[in-house]
MARTIRO-214096 format. One line per field, with one value per residue (C-alpha): residue in one letter; x, y, z. Coordinates in nm, 2 decimals. Layout:
BEGIN
r	c(a,...)
px	c(X,...)
py	c(Y,...)
pz	c(Z,...)
//
This chain:
BEGIN
r	c(x,x,x,x,x,x,x,x,x,x,x,x,x,x,x,x,x,x,x,x,x,x,x,x,x,x,x,x,x,x,x,x,x,x,x,x,x,x,x,x,x,x,x,x,x,x,x,x,x,x,x,x,x,x,x,x,x,x,x,x,x,x,x,x,x,x,x,x,x,x,x,x,x,x,x,x,x,x,x,x,x,x,x,x,x,x,x,x,x,x,x,x,x,x,x,x,x,x,x,x,x,x,x,x,x,x,x,x,x,x,x,x,x,x,x,x,x,x,x,x,x,x,x,x,x,x,x,x,x,x,x,x,x,x,x,x,x,x,x,x,x,x,x,x,x,x,x,x,x,x,x,x,x,x,x,x,x,x,x,x,x,x,x,x,x,x,x,x,x,x,x,x,x,x,x,x,x,x,x,x,x,x,x,x,x,x,x,x,x,x,x,x,x,x,x,x,x,x,x,x,x,x,x,x,x,x,x,x,x,x,x,x,x,x,x,x,x,x,x,x,x,x,x,x,x,x,x,x,x,x,x,x,x,x,x,x,x,x,x,x,x,x,x,x,x,x,x,x,x,x,x,x,x,x,x,x,x,x,x,x,x,x,x,x,x,x,x,x,x,x,x,x,x,x,x,x,x,x)
px	c(2.72,2.78,3.06,3.39,3.37,2.98,2.75,2.57,2.22,2.00,1.64,1.35,1.02,0.74,0.74,1.06,1.00,0.60,0.42,0.18,-0.07,0.06,-0.16,-0.48,-0.24,-0.20,-0.57,-0.63,-0.70,-0.92,-1.00,-0.75,-0.42,-0.36,-0.04,0.18,0.07,-0.14,0.14,0.35,0.63,0.54,0.67,0.92,1.04,1.05,1.23,1.51,1.57,1.63,1.85,2.07,2.13,2.21,2.47,2.62,2.53,2.38,2.05,1.95,1.59,1.65,1.33,1.21,0.97,1.06,1.10,0.75,0.62,0.79,0.55,0.59,0.58,0.94,1.08,0.97,1.23,1.46,1.72,2.08,1.99,1.79,1.86,1.51,1.38,1.55,1.90,1.85,1.80,2.03,2.06,2.31,2.17,2.07,2.29,2.20,2.48,2.33,2.05,1.98,1.67,1.54,1.66,1.40,1.42,1.40,1.15,0.90,0.95,0.85,0.52,0.45,0.51,0.30,0.03,-0.01,0.00,-0.28,-0.10,-0.15,0.18,0.32,0.56,0.73,0.99,1.15,0.92,0.56,0.46,0.21,-0.01,-0.04,-0.38,-0.41,-0.69,-0.91,-0.86,-0.89,-0.59,-0.50,-0.25,-0.31,-0.09,-0.07,-0.13,-0.30,-0.27,-0.45,-0.25,0.10,0.02,-0.14,0.14,0.39,0.18,0.13,0.47,0.60,0.97,0.94,1.28,1.16,1.36,1.17,0.83,0.58,0.30,0.05,-0.23,-0.05,0.14,0.49,0.31,0.00,0.27,0.27,0.43,0.58,0.78,1.10,1.14,1.15,1.40,1.64,1.63,1.58,1.60,1.25,1.19,0.91,0.81,0.54,0.19,0.13,0.34,0.68,0.92,1.13,1.47,1.73,1.97,2.27,2.08,1.97,1.98,2.30,2.46,2.31,2.46,2.79,2.71,2.61,2.89,3.12,3.04,3.07,3.40,3.31,3.37,3.17,3.27,3.00,2.72,2.38,2.10,1.69,1.50,1.23,1.19,1.40,1.46,1.67,1.90,2.15,2.20,2.32,2.68,2.70,2.69,2.89,2.59,2.24,1.93,1.60,1.30,1.05,0.81,1.07,1.03,1.23,1.50,1.60,1.61,1.87,2.11,2.09,2.33,2.04,1.66,1.49,1.16,0.88,0.76,0.45,0.62,0.91,1.17,1.43,1.43,1.50,1.74,1.92,1.94,2.08,2.39,2.42,2.33,2.07)
py	c(2.57,2.86,3.06,3.09,3.45,3.46,3.71,3.56,3.72,3.67,3.76,3.84,3.71,3.90,4.28,4.18,3.89,3.89,4.23,4.29,4.55,4.59,4.86,4.61,4.36,4.61,4.61,4.25,4.12,3.81,3.69,3.44,3.58,3.39,3.63,3.36,3.07,3.18,3.40,3.37,3.58,3.75,3.59,3.86,3.76,3.38,3.54,3.71,3.41,3.20,3.51,3.48,3.10,3.15,3.42,3.18,3.33,3.22,3.30,3.22,3.27,3.49,3.46,3.49,3.22,2.90,2.59,2.49,2.85,2.82,2.76,2.56,2.88,2.97,2.61,2.65,2.97,2.73,2.89,2.73,2.77,2.92,3.14,3.02,3.13,3.46,3.30,3.03,2.73,2.74,2.51,2.53,2.28,1.97,2.05,2.19,2.43,2.60,2.45,2.70,2.63,2.81,2.63,2.43,2.61,2.94,2.80,2.71,2.99,3.24,3.00,3.06,3.43,3.52,3.27,3.47,3.77,3.61,3.77,3.59,3.45,3.21,2.99,2.90,2.59,2.43,2.12,2.29,2.59,2.60,2.93,2.97,3.14,3.24,3.49,3.21,3.33,3.08,2.99,3.24,3.04,2.73,2.45,2.57,2.36,2.58,2.58,2.76,2.67,2.58,2.22,2.18,2.37,2.11,1.82,1.95,2.06,1.74,1.69,1.92,2.25,2.59,2.88,3.20,3.33,3.63,3.84,3.95,4.21,4.41,4.71,4.67,4.88,4.59,4.36,4.48,4.23,4.04,4.29,4.35,4.00,3.93,4.21,4.06,3.72,3.82,4.06,4.20,4.31,4.49,4.31,4.56,4.49,4.48,4.20,4.16,3.90,3.75,3.58,3.45,3.71,3.65,3.50,3.69,3.66,3.85,3.55,3.33,3.48,3.46,3.05,3.02,3.18,3.03,2.70,2.83,2.97,3.30,3.62,3.93,4.07,4.03,3.93,4.17,4.13,4.27,4.32,4.58,4.51,4.56,4.14,4.24,4.50,4.22,4.14,4.48,4.41,4.07,4.16,4.39,4.55,4.60,4.68,4.84,4.81,5.10,5.00,4.93,5.07,5.43,5.27,5.02,5.25,5.50,5.18,5.07,5.14,5.12,5.20,5.01,5.03,4.86,4.52,4.57,4.71,4.44,4.62,4.33,4.33,4.66,4.64,4.33,4.51,4.82,4.61,4.43,4.06,4.01)
pz	c(-4.71,-4.91,-5.07,-4.83,-4.90,-4.89,-4.65,-4.34,-4.30,-4.01,-4.03,-3.75,-3.84,-3.67,-3.81,-4.03,-4.24,-4.25,-4.17,-3.85,-3.76,-3.46,-3.36,-3.42,-3.20,-2.89,-2.88,-2.85,-2.50,-2.53,-2.84,-3.02,-3.18,-3.53,-3.61,-3.42,-3.66,-4.00,-4.13,-4.47,-4.64,-4.94,-5.27,-5.32,-4.99,-5.11,-5.44,-5.20,-4.99,-5.35,-5.50,-5.16,-5.20,-5.61,-5.47,-5.21,-4.92,-4.61,-4.46,-4.10,-3.94,-3.56,-3.38,-3.04,-3.14,-3.00,-3.23,-3.21,-3.33,-3.61,-3.87,-4.21,-4.38,-4.27,-4.30,-4.72,-4.69,-4.69,-4.47,-4.38,-4.00,-3.67,-3.43,-3.23,-2.84,-2.93,-2.92,-2.68,-2.96,-3.22,-3.54,-3.81,-4.10,-3.86,-3.62,-3.26,-3.17,-2.84,-2.65,-2.31,-2.04,-1.78,-1.47,-1.27,-0.94,-1.12,-1.38,-1.04,-0.84,-1.20,-1.20,-0.86,-0.83,-1.15,-1.01,-0.68,-0.93,-1.09,-1.42,-1.74,-1.97,-2.22,-2.13,-2.43,-2.51,-2.82,-2.82,-2.65,-2.51,-2.19,-2.18,-1.77,-1.72,-1.33,-1.46,-1.60,-1.93,-2.19,-2.47,-2.71,-2.99,-3.16,-3.07,-2.65,-2.35,-2.12,-1.73,-1.47,-1.12,-1.03,-1.02,-1.33,-1.51,-1.41,-1.48,-1.85,-1.90,-1.81,-1.81,-2.11,-2.09,-2.16,-2.29,-2.25,-2.17,-2.31,-2.17,-2.43,-2.40,-2.07,-2.02,-1.81,-1.52,-1.54,-1.43,-1.09,-0.83,-1.05,-1.25,-1.02,-1.00,-1.35,-1.43,-1.15,-1.35,-1.70,-1.96,-2.09,-2.41,-2.62,-2.90,-2.97,-3.03,-2.65,-2.65,-2.36,-2.43,-2.13,-2.16,-1.94,-1.88,-2.12,-2.39,-2.65,-3.04,-3.00,-2.81,-3.04,-3.38,-3.19,-3.16,-3.50,-3.67,-3.46,-3.57,-3.91,-3.85,-3.94,-3.88,-3.81,-4.17,-4.40,-4.18,-4.14,-3.96,-3.98,-3.70,-3.56,-3.19,-2.87,-2.86,-3.18,-3.05,-2.92,-3.27,-3.31,-3.19,-3.33,-3.68,-3.89,-4.03,-3.84,-4.09,-3.89,-4.07,-4.13,-3.90,-3.62,-3.25,-3.28,-3.00,-3.29,-3.57,-3.35,-3.32,-3.72,-4.01,-4.22,-4.20,-4.47,-4.57,-4.37,-4.34,-4.55,-4.81,-4.83,-4.64,-4.62,-5.02,-5.04,-4.81,-4.97,-5.26,-5.13,-4.98,-5.29,-5.16,-5.45)
//
């Protein structure tokens, strides 16, 4: 799997490998969002991944998306593995090296609190996503199940494990009474476009990368990560070189070793060229 002296690079998806108009997404409140399922990297990104493989380097998709939201176009990049669900689910080759789920009692309390507050969220798992809609709003994402009450959620969810959840089209202030509970048990990350991600404390892209590198027997030397949002910040301490996209949040750029072009201008390709990886 790659050269012994080859690099290992980890790539966020949304806003990094693929471009989204975050200003437009932030205004979306009720209509379906196709940015989750209808995505495809540019041909320049595909060629960069081919050149990385030819040079003996390893590539990993490192995303907040759960496995169920990793679409075919991302598999077509032929990465060497995935750090999915913001670090909760890690696959190297065909081997699952990490799989963390929200404990059942915490999941139930989370669902009960959001239903009581009337706040919508999407609870994400490797096999299934459930859009919990106590407001009565319709589903927003293709392929998700929908529930409107606590009982209906657990009926729909069955025995499926869940690793994280997201809110869409809400500010943190609009989360109201559930925010203190969330901040006690989860790490909250701004994904841009009016989306916020809630992951178990201690479970993030950085610890996911560490799990992948440990399995590979690879240290931090010659490791790279590319990202744009707050859930990409933990990657900074897990790799040698952290690259922020030109469209990244200001805080992400401040922490970066290098700021490349925007995703809309194939900034991943620019960054790989800058460091001589392709």
